Structure formats: structure tokens, C-alpha cells
C-alpha positions in Angstrom: 44.6 -4.7 0.1 41.3 -4.9 1.9 40.6 -1.2 1.1 41.6 -1.8 -2.5 39.1 -4.7 -2.9 36.4 -2.7 -1.2 37.0 0.3 -3.4 37.0 -1.9 -6.5 33.7 -3.5 -5.5 32.2 -0.1 -4.9 33.2 1.1 -8.3 31.7 -2.1 -9.9 28.4 -1.4 -8.0 28.1 2.1 -9.6 28.6 0.8 -13.2 32.3 0.5 -13.8 33.7 -2.6 -15.5 36.6 -4.3 -13.7 39.0 -2.9 -16.2 37.7 0.6 -15.8 37.7 0.3 -12.0 41.3 -0.9 -12.0 42.5 1.8 -14.4 40.7 4.5 -12.4 42.2 3.3 -9.1 45.7 3.3 -10.6 45.2 6.8 -12.0 43.9 8.1 -8.6 47.0 6.8 -6.9 49.5 8.4 -9.4 48.6 11.0 -11.9 48.9 12.4 -14.5 49.8 9.3 -16.4 49.8 8.0 -20.0 47.9 4.9 -21.0 51.2 3.1 -21.4 52.3 4.1 -17.8 49.0 2.9 -16.4 49.3 -0.4 -18.2 52.8 -0.9 -16.9 51.8 -0.1 -13.3 48.8 -2.4 -13.3 50.1 -5.2 -15.5 47.3 -4.4 -18.0 47.3 -4.6 -21.8 47.7 -1.2 -23.4 44.6 -1.8 -25.6 42.5 -2.6 -22.5 43.7 0.6 -20.8 43.0 2.7 -23.9 39.4 1.3 -24.0 38.9 1.8 -20.3 40.2 5.4 -20.4 37.9 6.2 -23.4 34.9 5.1 -21.4 36.1 6.8 -18.2 36.4 10.1 -20.1 32.9 9.6 -21.5 31.6 9.0 -18.0 33.2 12.1 -16.7 35.5 10.3 -14.3 38.8 11.1 -16.1 40.0 13.9 -18.3 43.1 14.5 -20.5 45.5 17.0 -18.9 48.2 17.3 -21.6 48.6 16.6 -25.3 52.3 15.6 -26.0 52.2 13.0 -24.7 48.5 12.6 -23.8 48.3 12.2 -20.1 45.2 11.7 -18.0 44.0 12.7 -14.5 40.9 12.1 -12.5 38.1 14.6 -12.4 37.7 16.1 -8.9 36.2 13.4 -6.8 33.3 15.3 -5.2 32.3 16.8 -8.5 32.3 13.4 -10.2 30.5 11.4 -7.5 27.8 14.1 -6.9 26.9 13.7 -10.6 26.9 9.9 -10.3 24.6 10.1 -7.2 22.2 12.5 -9.0 22.1 10.3 -12.1 21.5 7.1 -10.1 18.8 8.8 -8.0 17.0 9.9 -11.1 17.3 6.4 -12.7 16.1 4.7 -9.5 13.1 7.1 -9.3 12.2 6.5 -12.9 12.6 2.7 -12.5 10.5 2.7 -9.3 7.7 4.6 -11.1 7.8 2.2 -14.1 7.9 -0.9 -11.9 5.0 0.4 -9.7 2.8 0.7 -12.8 3.8 -2.9 -13.8 3.2 -4.1 -10.2 -0.3 -2.6 -10.1 -1.2 -4.4 -13.4 0.1 -7.7 -12.2 -1.1 -7.7 -8.6 -4.6 -6.4 -9.1 -5.8 -10.0 -9.5 -4.3 -11.2 -6.2 -6.0 -11.7 -2.9 -3.8 -11.5 0.2 -4.8 -13.2 3.4 -4.2 -11.5 6.8 -4.6 -13.0 10.2 -4.7 -11.5 13.6 -6.1 -8.1 14.7 -2.8 -6.3 14.6 -2.0 -7.2 10.9 -5.6 -6.4 9.8 -5.7 -3.1 11.7 -2.4 -2.1 10.2 -3.6 -2.8 6.6 -6.9 -1.0 7.2 -5.1 2.1 8.6 -2.7 2.0 5.7 -5.6 2.0 3.3 -7.3 4.9 5.1 -4.1 6.9 5.2 -3.5 6.4 1.5 -7.0 7.3 0.4 -7.5 10.4 -1.7 -11.2 10.1 -2.8 -13.4 7.8 -0.7 -13.4 5.4 2.2 -16.5 3.2 2.5 -16.9 1.0 5.6 -19.3 -1.4 7.2 -18.7 -2.7 10.8 -19.6 -2.5 14.4 -18.8 0.5 16.6 -16.3 -1.7 18.5 -14.2 -2.4 15.4 -14.6 1.0 13.7 -13.5 2.8 16.9 -10.0 1.5 16.2 -9.8 3.7 13.1 -11.3 6.9 14.5 -8.2 9.0 14.2 -7.2 7.9 10.6 -10.8 8.4 9.5 -11.0 11.9 11.0 -7.7 12.8 9.3 -8.9 11.5 6.0 -12.1 13.5 6.3 -10.1 16.6 7.1 -8.1 16.2 3.9 -11.3 16.0 1.8 -11.9 12.2 1.6 -15.5 11.2 1.5 -16.3 8.8 4.4 -19.4 6.6 4.2 -20.1 4.3 7.1 -22.6 1.5 7.7 -22.7 1.0 11.4 -23.8 -1.8 13.7 -24.5 0.3 16.7 -26.9 2.9 18.3 -27.3 6.6 17.9 -24.9 7.4 20.8 -22.1 5.4 19.2 -22.9 6.9 15.8 -22.1 10.4 17.1 -18.4 9.4 17.4 -18.2 9.1 13.6 -19.6 12.6 12.9 -16.3 13.8 11.4 -17.8 16.6 9.3 -19.8 17.4 6.2 -17.7 14.9 4.2 -18.7 12.0 6.4 -22.1 10.2 6.0 -23.3 7.5 8.4 -26.2 5.0 8.2 -27.2 2.7 11.0 -27.4 -0.8 9.6 -30.9 -1.4 8.2 -32.0 1.9 9.7 -31.7 0.7 13.3 -28.1 -0.3 13.8 -29.2 -3.6 15.4 -26.5 -6.2 15.7 -27.9 -9.3 14.1 -26.1 -12.6 14.7 -22.5 -12.0 13.6 -22.7 -8.2 13.1 -20.0 -7.5 15.7 -17.6 -9.7 13.8 -18.2 -8.4 10.3 -16.1 -5.7 8.7 -15.6 -4.3 5.2 -13.7 -1.3 3.7 -13.3 -0.1 0.2 -11.1 2.9 -0.7 -10.6 5.0 -3.8 -12.7 2.6 -5.9 -9.6 0.5 -6.3 -8.9 -1.5 -3.1 -10.9 -3.5 -0.6 -10.5 -5.5 2.6 -13.1 -7.8 4.1 -12.6 -9.2 7.6 -14.3 -11.4 10.2 -13.2 -10.7 13.7 -13.7 -13.0 16.6 -11.6 -15.7 18.3 -9.4 -15.8 15.2 -9.4 -12.7 13.0 -9.0 -13.3 9.3 -9.2 -10.9 6.3 -8.9 -10.8 2.6 -7.3 -7.8 0.9 -7.3 -7.2 -2.8 -7.2 -4.7 -5.7 -9.2 -6.9 -8.0 -11.6 -4.7 -9.8 -14.4 -7.2 -9.6 -14.0 -7.8 -5.9 -13.7 -4.1 -5.1 -16.9 -3.5 -7.1 -18.7 -6.3 -5.1 -17.7 -4.6 -1.8 -18.9 -1.2 -3.0 -22.1 -2.8 -4.3 -22.8 -4.4 -1.0 -22.3 -1.1 0.9 -24.4 0.8 -1.7 -27.2 -1.7 -1.1 -26.8 -1.2 2.7 -27.5 2.5 2.1 -30.5 1.7 0.0 -31.9 -0.7 2.6 -31.2 1.8 5.5 -33.1 4.5 3.6 -36.0 2.2 2.8 -36.2 0.8 6.4 -36.1 4.4 7.8 -39.0 5.4 5.5 -41.1 2.2 5.6 -39.7 0.1 8.5 -42.9 -0.8 10.3 -44.7 -2.0 7.2 -41.7 -4.0 6.0 -41.3 -5.7 9.4 -45.0 -6.5 9.6 -44.5 -8.4 6.3 -41.1 -10.0 6.9 -40.7 -9.9 10.7 -38.4 -8.1 13.0 -34.9 -7.8 11.5 -36.4 -9.3 8.2 -36.4 -12.6 10.0 -38.4 -14.6 7.5 -36.1 -13.6 4.7 -32.9 -14.2 6.6 -34.0 -17.7 7.7 -34.5 -18.6 4.0 -31.2 -17.4 2.7 -28.6 -17.6 5.5 -26.3 -20.5 5.6 -27.3 -23.2 8.2 -24.7 -22.0 10.7 -25.7 -18.4 10.3 -29.4 -19.2 10.5 -28.8 -21.0 13.8 -26.8 -18.1 15.1 -29.5 -15.7 14.0 -32.2 -17.7 15.8 -30.1 -17.9 18.9 -29.5 -14.2 18.8 -33.3 -13.5 18.4 -34.1 -15.8 21.3 -31.6 -14.1 23.5 -32.9 -10.7 22.7 -36.5 -11.7 23.2 -35.6 -13.2 26.6 -33.8 -10.0 27.6 -36.8 -7.8 26.8 -39.4 -10.1 28.3 
């Protein structure tokens, strides 16, 4: 009885109605049989059995095997269920493709929050591994070192890697993956200013971005929102522009605005960041005195 119920449920899961499943199981147990014989064995109405058999024939599960009287038998099990499996696999694949398109449209506006280094690193690595066109990053050598192998693999498969690095020339050499990788030291020097070691941003394939702040508690925001992705890319592009400008005209610019563009930063940083920046400058000055 338990086997019967399990088999009945299995047939229901692959698209049989209860009447079709019951008719099919009766016919498997004793065939060939007429619709009348099936109805008697299963305590079913003759009209219900006729309707079930008509559908089972159309599905390829049952076939007539004699004419006078018309008797039915099951199609060879392996032949029938291999066709069912192939059909369901095709339907699932088509449905998954359709739903994926719908999901992208609906979820592009969302921003997901991630906490903890492990979850953030996992998402960043997923993004790099899935990239087909570009990976743009900004971060310290300490953070970016976690992603060296995925970045190297991405570069080898033709993905363009652009890195803005908080670090020095020696650490920069670790990110020389090949001709498809371009690196700029932050503002031309790579100096870590205030919270540079905690900042991180990545954008991939012009369609996805993650922005994180590492530290005592690591937090990140991940999104496919077109506007937010564009903002991350714009920030990284302007980092490139500034690095090029500082490399070409750094001394003159710092004579006007101070080391690390101090006079500008102090005007536009938030109060907390301004205090952190001043503390960082004081510590650096003391260490070089």
C-alpha cells in the first residue's frame, strides 16, 4: 500500500491527474485490458477511465494493442520515462531562462547588505569569477590581496582589470597580471589617507557593483542598480583622471592645496573623516620628523 501511494504521488508530480495515475497503475499491474476491465478492477466510472486512457495515449504512456475489443497496454517504461525526463528538462531549462530575465528586471533596483569579511569576500570573488568584460576595483593592497587568484584568472580569460591601489610600488607589482590589467596608485602616490585601508569598491561588466568598508565590523552594499553601478564606475574613472593629473603636475598641485590635497579634504570631508584625516597627517608627520 505504501508503494502504491508513493507511485501515485510520483505520477502526480510528473503531470498525471489522479484518475490518469490510477488508471495507469491498474494497467501496469494487469494488461492488456479494456476500459471496462480497468473500471471494474479500480472501482472507477467507465467514462472516467475512457477520458484517462485518451489522455494517456496522447502522452505516450499507453497504447492500444488490439481492436476487437480495444485493449490497452503500457508503453515500455524506460522508453516512456526517458521521454518524460527529456521533456521536463527542456521545460525546466526554458522556464529558468525566462525567470532569470524577469529576475534581472525586478532585482536591478535592490541593494543587498552583507556583513562580515567572509560573506563580502565570497560575493566579490563570485563577481570576479562571473565577469566577462571588465573588473574595476579600488582598495588597499591588504584587501585586494584576497582576490589575487580570481583576478589573475579573470585577466587570463580576457577580462579587463583596472585597479586603484592604496599601496606602494612594491605592492603594486603583485597586481601586474598582464597586458589586460592596468593599475594606478591612488592619487599618483598610493598614500593611505585616513580610512584608505578600510575602503573598497568593485564594479563588473558595467552591470554590478559592491562597495564595502572593512574594519572592526565589515559591511558592504551590493547592487545591480544601473545608477549606482554608474556612480561606482564614475568614481573609479575620476580616480584614474586624478592619478594621471597628480603624476604629471603633483608638486604644483600640492603647493597650492597641500600634501594629500589637505586644504580641499578638510573643507569637504565629514567631521568624523576630517578628524581622522588630521590625526593621520599628524601621525605621519611625527613618524618622519
